[in-house]
N, C-alpha and C positions, 0 to 999 in steps of 0.2 A: 503493499499500499504506500502510496505517495501523498504528500502535502502539497496543495496548490494555493498560494496566497491569493486572496480574493480582494480586489480593489473596488470599493464603492466610494464614489464621491460625487457631490453635488456641484461643485466647482471645477474649472479647469485647473486652477492653482492646486487645490487638494488632489487631483488626479496625478499631476505631474509630480507632486511631492512624494505621494506613495509609490508611484512607478519608479522614482529615483531611488527610494529607500529599498525596494525590492530588488533592484539591479544589484545591490551588494550582497544580497544572500540567496538569491533563486535564479534560475533560467528561464522560468515560465510561470506566468500568472493567469487569472482569470479577471477580466474587466466587466464589471456589471454596468449595464445600461438601463436606465429606468424612464418611463415616459410621462409619470404622474396620473396615468389614467389606468393602466393595468395594475399598478401599484401606486400607493399614495405618494410615494417620493419620486423626485424627478433628478435625473443625473445631469451632469455637464453635457454639452451638445455632442452627440454621437460622432459627427464629422471631424471633430478634433482628433480623433484617433487615427485618421488617415495621415495625418502631417507629422505624427510622432515618430522621432528617430530614438530607438532604443534597442539595447543588446538582447532584450527579452523577446521570446516567442510568447504567444498569448492566445487564449480563446475569449470569446465575448459571449456572456450570458445576457440575452435580450429579454429583459422583463417588461415587454411592450405589448400593446394590444395588436400592432401591425408589424411584425417583424420583417416582412419583405421590404416594406418602405425604409426602415432602419438599416437593414443589411446593405441596400443599394448606396447608401452613402458612406460606407466604410470600405476603404481599400488600402491594405498596408501589407507589404511582403512578409511581415513577421506573423500576420494572422494566420493561424492554423485551424482553428474551429469556431463555428457559431452555434449556439445552443438557443434554442427557441421553446417556448412553452407550448405544451399540448393545448392548453386552455386558452391560447390566443386566437385572434381572428385571422387565419390563413388557411390555404390549401396545403396541408402537410406535405403530401408526396411532391406536389409541384415545387414547394419550396425547398424541400431537400434536394431535388434535381437541379434547381438553379445553384445551390451551392456547390454541389458536386461538379457542375461545369465550370465553376470557378477554381476548382481545386482546393475547396474549402471542406473539411470534415463537417458532418451535420451531428449535433446533439439534440436530444430531446428532453426538456425539464419538466418534471411532474409535481405539481402541488400537492400538500399533504391531504387534501380532501379527494384527490382523483382515484379511482378504482384502477387496478391492473387490467380488468377486463376492456375498459376504454381504450387502453393505449397499446394492446397487444399487437395489432395490425401495424400500425406505423412504428412500433419498436423495432421490427424486423427491418426497416429501411434506414435506421440511422446508425452512426457508429459508436455513439455514447448516450447513456440514460443517466440524467442527473436527478437525483431525487431530493427535493427540499424537505429538510427536516424542521423547518420553521415556515411560518407564513412569511412570504417573500417581500423585500422592499426596503427593509431597515436594518442596520446593525443591531445585534444583541437581542433579537426577538426569541420568545422562548422555545426551548426545544421540544419537538413533537415525537416522543419515543416510539409511538404506534407505527410510524413510517418504517421502522427497522423490520417489521414483519413483512412489509411489501417488498423492501428490498431483498430480503431472503426469499421470497417467492419468486422474484424476477430472476434472481441469480441462478436458481434451479431451472428456470425456463430458458434462459439465454446464457449458456454457460461460456460462450465466447465473446459476449458483448462486454464492452468497457461500462463499468457502473461506478458512478460517483455520488457523494453526498455533499450538501451544502447547507449550512446553518446549524448553529448551536453545537458545533464541534469543539471539544475542549480536551485538555490532557487527560482528564478523568474519564471520559467515555470513549476514548480513541479505540480501546479493546472491543467495544460493541460493533463498531464498523469492520473492524480487521476481522473478527470472527465470522461474519456474514459474507465476507468475500468482495468488501468494496474495493476497487482499484485506486481511488484517490479521492481525498476529502479536501474541500474547499474552506479555508479559514480566513475570515475577514477582521473583525473588531479584535478578537483575541491576539491578533498580530499587529494590525496597524494603529490600535488605540493603545497598545503598550508603550511604556515609556521607552523601551529598546526594541524595536520591532525584529531586528536581526537575532537578538538573544531569544525572543519568544519564538521565532521561526525554529531556531536551532533546538529549543526544547521540545517542540512537536516532532521534529526530525529524530532527534535522539529517543524520544519514546517510542515512536514507530520502529525504530532499529531494535530497541530492546523487546517489543513485542514479538517482532520476527523471530528474534533470537530464541526467545522462550517457546515459540511455537515449534521451531526446529527441534529443540531439545525435548518436547512432548511427543514429537513424532519419531 
C-alpha cells in the first residue's frame, strides 16, 4: 500500500504552497478540484493546473457536477489520471473513452452512500476505483467506517483493479485499509495541516512499511 498526498486548496496561493511542500517529500500527489455545486466548497480555478511547472506527477480528483467540462480545461504533461464521481452528471463510458484517447488513466470515485450494485458496470471500464470514506469536499470530515465493507466486497470482485481510499485516513486506522487490500490511501489534512508536512508524510510512510513487514512475518 502507498500513500498519496492530497492537495485541497481554495486559492491558487495555497495550491502552489502545498505543491511546493509536496515536492520535497513525494513524487506523486492527488489534486482536488471542487466546483461549489457537487460539493459545498470551491477550489482554485482548474485551468491553473495546466500552467504549473512541477517535478511531481499527479492525478486529479474532480469533485464537480460536470467533469467533462473541467477535464477539457486541464492539460499538463505530468497529469497521469483523472478521477470523476459516479454520482456526477456525465455519460460515464463516453467520458472514460475521452480520457483514454488523451492518454490519461480514468478513475471512478464513489461516495459513501452509493451502493456497489450501481457502479459494477462502469467499474469494469476504469483503471482505478476511489472510495470516499468521508463525505467529500472539506479537509477533516468524519470517517465513515461502513465504507470498508464495500471496499472489501469490491476487492473480491475486481482482484486486478487499483483500489484507493480517500478521507479520514490516519496513522491509527492505516491497518484497516491495508488488511482489505487497498492499493493506496489519499491523505490531505493530516499531512498539509501539520506543522511539518514532510515529517507527517514520513510517519505515514514508515507506518505502512511497518505494517507490510508485520504482514510478511505473519505469512
